[in-house]
PASEBA-1860 file (N, C-alpha, C; in nm, 3 decimals):
! residues 130
1> MSSLLDGA> -1.758/-0.591/2.210/-1.703/-0.687/2.130/-1.692/-0.649/2.001 ~ -1.809/-0.574/1.950/-1.816/-0.530/1.803/-1.698/-0.439/1.770 ~ -1.637/-0.364/1.870/-1.520/-0.281/1.838/-1.410/-0.372/1.803 ~ -1.382/-0.480/1.881/-1.284/-0.581/1.867/-1.299/-0.648/1.721 ~ -1.419/-0.685/1.686/-1.442/-0.747/1.561/-1.418/-0.633/1.433 ~ -1.442/-0.513/1.466/-1.421/-0.403/1.372/-1.268/-0.391/1.348 ~ -1.193/-0.405/1.456/-1.052/-0.396/1.455/-0.997/-0.515/1.377 ~ -1.050/-0.639/1.397/-0.996/-0.751/1.308/-1.040/-0.735/1.169
9> AQAASGMR> -1.158/-0.685/1.123/-1.192/-0.650/0.996/-1.096/-0.542/0.930 ~ -1.064/-0.447/0.985/-0.979/-0.350/0.937/-0.854/-0.404/0.915 ~ -0.804/-0.471/1.004/-0.661/-0.544/0.991/-0.659/-0.646/0.874 ~ -0.766/-0.701/0.864/-0.774/-0.811/0.750/-0.788/-0.734/0.626 ~ -0.867/-0.633/0.611/-0.864/-0.554/0.482/-0.747/-0.493/0.444 ~ -0.662/-0.466/0.548/-0.523/-0.393/0.508/-0.435/-0.517/0.472 ~ -0.433/-0.636/0.514/-0.388/-0.749/0.477/-0.389/-0.793/0.331 ~ -0.539/-0.795/0.296/-0.579/-0.811/0.174/-0.535/-0.725/0.051
17> AQALRLRL> -0.528/-0.595/0.103/-0.488/-0.475/0.004/-0.336/-0.485/-0.010 ~ -0.253/-0.512/0.087/-0.111/-0.532/0.101/-0.071/-0.651/0.011 ~ -0.148/-0.752/0.013/-0.125/-0.871/-0.041/-0.128/-0.849/-0.189 ~ -0.225/-0.787/-0.230/-0.238/-0.768/-0.395/-0.133/-0.668/-0.434 ~ -0.087/-0.580/-0.355/0.027/-0.469/-0.386/0.143/-0.567/-0.411 ~ 0.177/-0.646/-0.307/0.296/-0.745/-0.309/0.292/-0.823/-0.442 ~ 0.180/-0.871/-0.473/0.171/-0.958/-0.575/0.180/-0.870/-0.720 ~ 0.130/-0.766/-0.711/0.164/-0.680/-0.844/0.313/-0.643/-0.840
25> SAENIANA> 0.370/-0.604/-0.738/0.526/-0.580/-0.732/0.584/-0.714/-0.781 ~ 0.552/-0.823/-0.743/0.629/-0.949/-0.780/0.604/-0.971/-0.946 ~ 0.489/-0.946/-0.988/0.456/-0.937/-1.134/0.558/-0.848/-1.199 ~ 0.556/-0.735/-1.162/0.647/-0.620/-1.213/0.788/-0.687/-1.234 ~ 0.837/-0.723/-1.124/0.981/-0.754/-1.114/0.999/-0.893/-1.205 ~ 0.917/-0.987/-1.210/0.922/-1.087/-1.293/0.912/-1.050/-1.449 ~ 0.846/-0.917/-1.476/0.841/-0.886/-1.612/0.917/-0.760/-1.658 ~ 1.028/-0.747/-1.561/1.125/-0.623/-1.588/1.174/-0.627/-1.716
33> DTPGYRRK> 1.228/-0.752/-1.765/1.281/-0.776/-1.898/1.199/-0.799/-2.033 ~ 1.066/-0.789/-1.981/0.985/-0.819/-2.120/0.964/-0.683/-2.198 ~ 0.992/-0.712/-2.321/0.977/-0.590/-2.396/0.826/-0.527/-2.405 ~ 0.820/-0.404/-2.391/0.697/-0.347/-2.387/0.611/-0.368/-2.261 ~ 0.636/-0.426/-2.186/0.559/-0.446/-2.052/0.552/-0.313/-1.960 ~ 0.435/-0.290/-1.930/0.399/-0.165/-1.841/0.384/-0.204/-1.698 ~ 0.439/-0.138/-1.603/0.417/-0.146/-1.467/0.272/-0.137/-1.424 ~ 0.237/-0.233/-1.323/0.109/-0.244/-1.276/0.103/-0.179/-1.150
41> LTSFQAVV> -0.006/-0.109/-1.130/-0.017/-0.036/-0.995/-0.167/-0.037/-0.948 ~ -0.172/-0.017/-0.825/-0.302/0.005/-0.760/-0.304/0.106/-0.660 ~ -0.412/0.150/-0.632/-0.421/0.257/-0.513/-0.527/0.204/-0.423 ~ -0.534/0.246/-0.293/-0.604/0.210/-0.168/-0.712/0.324/-0.161 ~ -0.840/0.266/-0.133/-0.957/0.350/-0.107/-1.011/0.311/0.022 ~ -1.057/0.420/0.093/-1.118/0.387/0.226/-1.271/0.331/0.192 ~ -1.324/0.224/0.268/-1.456/0.165/0.249/-1.557/0.251/0.326 ~ -1.651/0.284/0.260/-1.760/0.362/0.327/-1.879/0.282/0.298
49> EDGRPTGE> -1.955/0.277/0.425/-2.094/0.207/0.436/-2.192/0.305/0.489 ~ -2.298/0.333/0.409/-2.405/0.418/0.468/-2.350/0.551/0.492 ~ -2.259/0.596/0.402/-2.208/0.724/0.409/-2.119/0.757/0.509 ~ -2.079/0.637/0.590/-1.967/0.650/0.700/-1.840/0.576/0.664 ~ -1.724/0.620/0.687/-1.610/0.530/0.673/-1.611/0.417/0.773 ~ -1.564/0.308/0.738/-1.567/0.179/0.828/-1.420/0.165/0.894 ~ -1.328/0.238/0.838/-1.190/0.208/0.890/-1.124/0.100/0.801 ~ -1.197/0.044/0.720/-1.143/-0.056/0.632/-1.083/-0.001/0.511
57> VAAGRVHL> -0.993/-0.060/0.422/-0.935/-0.004/0.317/-0.958/-0.120/0.214 ~ -0.968/-0.087/0.078/-0.977/-0.157/-0.020/-0.896/-0.136/-0.134 ~ -0.820/-0.234/-0.200/-0.744/-0.196/-0.315/-0.841/-0.163/-0.434 ~ -0.802/-0.054/-0.504/-0.866/0.016/-0.620/-0.831/-0.099/-0.753 ~ -0.882/-0.030/-0.861/-0.846/-0.109/-0.985/-0.703/-0.110/-1.006 ~ -0.663/-0.225/-1.078/-0.524/-0.232/-1.113/-0.513/-0.162/-1.246 ~ -0.410/-0.068/-1.254/-0.396/0.019/-1.372/-0.257/-0.002/-1.421 ~ -0.218/0.037/-1.538/-0.077/0.050/-1.600/-0.016/0.195/-1.570
65> DRAEAERI> 0.092/0.189/-1.528/0.182/0.316/-1.521/0.205/0.381/-1.644 ~ 0.189/0.510/-1.640/0.182/0.589/-1.771/0.327/0.638/-1.816 ~ 0.437/0.595/-1.727/0.560/0.649/-1.743/0.611/0.575/-1.870 ~ 0.714/0.642/-1.941/0.751/0.612/-2.063/0.840/0.489/-2.058 ~ 0.835/0.384/-2.156/0.903/0.263/-2.147/1.045/0.298/-2.194 ~ 1.144/0.224/-2.143/1.290/0.246/-2.191/1.292/0.212/-2.322 ~ 1.381/0.301/-2.396/1.413/0.266/-2.552/1.557/0.222/-2.548 ~ 1.567/0.092/-2.609/1.706/0.040/-2.603/1.749/0.020/-2.741
73> WDPGNPLS> 1.891/0.059/-2.768/1.953/0.069/-2.897/1.990/-0.085/-2.922 ~ 1.936/-0.161/-3.007/1.957/-0.292/-3.028/1.920/-0.341/-3.183 ~ 2.009/-0.271/-3.281/1.962/-0.306/-3.426/1.968/-0.453/-3.457 ~ 2.024/-0.534/-3.384/2.015/-0.681/-3.429/1.896/-0.756/-3.370 ~ 1.820/-0.699/-3.305/1.717/-0.759/-3.230/1.578/-0.759/-3.345 ~ 1.507/-0.875/-3.355/1.412/-0.857/-3.434/1.302/-0.777/-3.381 ~ 1.297/-0.735/-3.270/1.178/-0.650/-3.226/1.221/-0.504/-3.242 ~ 1.341/-0.481/-3.299/1.385/-0.342/-3.302/1.309/-0.276/-3.443
81> GPDGFRTG> 1.281/-0.152/-3.422/1.224/-0.070/-3.541/1.330/-0.044/-3.643 ~ 1.288/0.012/-3.749/1.405/0.059/-3.866/1.503/0.164/-3.798 ~ 1.463/0.222/-3.681/1.578/0.319/-3.617/1.679/0.236/-3.550 ~ 1.646/0.117/-3.524/1.748/0.024/-3.445/1.724/0.019/-3.301 ~ 1.612/0.094/-3.265/1.571/0.104/-3.105/1.450/-0.005/-3.077 ~ 1.434/-0.069/-2.985/1.336/-0.140/-2.929/1.278/-0.081/-2.804 ~ 1.153/-0.123/-2.774/1.092/-0.082/-2.642/1.095/-0.181/-2.531 ~ 1.160/-0.129/-2.428/1.178/-0.215/-2.307/1.062/-0.189/-2.226
89> SNVDLGIE> 1.081/-0.226/-2.102/0.969/-0.217/-2.007/0.988/-0.072/-1.938 ~ 0.899/-0.034/-1.866/0.904/0.084/-1.766/0.916/0.051/-1.612 ~ 0.965/-0.067/-1.590/0.982/-0.110/-1.459/1.123/-0.079/-1.411 ~ 1.127/-0.012/-1.297/1.246/0.024/-1.230/1.270/-0.086/-1.122 ~ 1.363/-0.165/-1.113/1.384/-0.261/-1.017/1.396/-0.211/-0.869 ~ 1.464/-0.095/-0.860/1.495/-0.032/-0.733/1.367/0.012/-0.672 ~ 1.286/0.071/-0.750/1.157/0.114/-0.710/1.061/-0.013/-0.670 ~ 1.074/-0.121/-0.735/0.979/-0.230/-0.720/1.009/-0.303/-0.592
97> IADAREAQ> 1.147/-0.320/-0.571/1.205/-0.374/-0.452/1.165/-0.298/-0.318 ~ 1.164/-0.173/-0.339/1.132/-0.081/-0.218/0.996/-0.092/-0.203 ~ 0.893/-0.098/-0.299/0.753/-0.112/-0.293/0.731/-0.259/-0.214 ~ 0.790/-0.360/-0.272/0.756/-0.483/-0.225/0.795/-0.503/-0.070 ~ 0.903/-0.429/-0.018/0.953/-0.439/0.103/0.847/-0.357/0.198 ~ 0.790/-0.253/0.143/0.692/-0.162/0.217/0.570/-0.223/0.234 ~ 0.521/-0.292/0.125/0.403/-0.382/0.122/0.414/-0.500/0.228 ~ 0.531/-0.560/0.234/0.565/-0.675/0.337/0.539/-0.621/0.464
105> RSYEANLR> 0.607/-0.504/0.496/0.618/-0.450/0.624/0.476/-0.409/0.661 ~ 0.401/-0.345/0.583/0.243/-0.311/0.603/0.172/-0.430/0.629 ~ 0.195/-0.541/0.567/0.114/-0.659/0.585/0.157/-0.713/0.722 ~ 0.269/-0.699/0.745/0.322/-0.765/0.882/0.253/-0.691/0.992 ~ 0.247/-0.561/0.978/0.183/-0.460/1.089/0.037/-0.495/1.106 ~ -0.016/-0.514/0.990/-0.164/-0.532/1.003/-0.190/-0.684/1.062 ~ -0.101/-0.782/1.024/-0.102/-0.910/1.102/-0.092/-0.910/1.243 ~ 0.003/-0.817/1.291/0.027/-0.805/1.440/-0.086/-0.737/1.508
113> IFDQVRQM> -0.162/-0.651/1.433/-0.291/-0.587/1.500/-0.395/-0.705/1.501 ~ -0.393/-0.785/1.386/-0.505/-0.892/1.387/-0.486/-0.984/1.502 ~ -0.341/-1.020/1.517/-0.325/-1.123/1.641/-0.337/-1.057/1.757 ~ -0.313/-0.912/1.786/-0.350/-0.841/1.912/-0.506/-0.846/1.940 ~ -0.578/-0.838/1.826/-0.738/-0.848/1.848/-0.769/-0.980/1.900 ~ -0.717/-1.068/1.825/-0.768/-1.229/1.848/-0.717/-1.239/2.002 ~ -0.611/-1.212/2.041/-0.565/-1.249/2.178/-0.661/-1.163/2.284 ~ -0.689/-1.045/2.243/-0.783/-0.951/2.337/-0.930/-1.027/2.333
121> SRDLLAIL> -0.972/-1.074/2.230/-1.084/-1.143/2.228/-1.094/-1.277/2.294 ~ -0.991/-1.339/2.294/-0.967/-1.463/2.376/-0.981/-1.431/2.518 ~ -0.905/-1.341/2.555/-0.895/-1.286/2.692/-1.026/-1.237/2.763 ~ -1.095/-1.167/2.669/-1.230/-1.126/2.704/-1.332/-1.246/2.712 ~ -1.330/-1.333/2.637/-1.409/-1.443/2.640/-1.381/-1.517/2.773 ~ -1.244/-1.538/2.802/-1.213/-1.623/2.927/-1.260/-1.533/3.057 ~ -1.259/-1.416/3.044/-1.314/-1.332/3.155/-1.466/-1.340/3.184 ~ -1.530/-1.348/3.067/-1.676/-1.355/3.066/-1.734/-1.502/3.121
129> KR> -1.636/-1.613/3.094/-1.668/-1.743/3.129/-1.662/-1.774/3.267 ~ -1.608/-1.685/3.347/-1.586/-1.693/3.487/-1.700/-1.676/3.562
END
């Protein structure tokens, strides 16, 4: 039974990590036109307990993308410098939409695993009650 619970914990950790990734992607899309906005990213790390990997995953720290922000020629804008350029964001909507879709599909895959583990646990308990 503990293997089933481990499977559920692993799937739940994957859903938590992908939910954060999806939230960050949504924030990036919402702020794509905000001057000076820097894209937010996270990475995943394997969870280790007592020196052994548990099979779970955790989202790492949220950090800002170091890619250069877009420079936009807009001399009439009050945010423009003396050279007539202003700093845009470094968010690429195509990349963000693809990341959001990948995070959504990964979340759904973990959800299906979680549901399978739940169904197997229910079936096992039904067998044990006989």
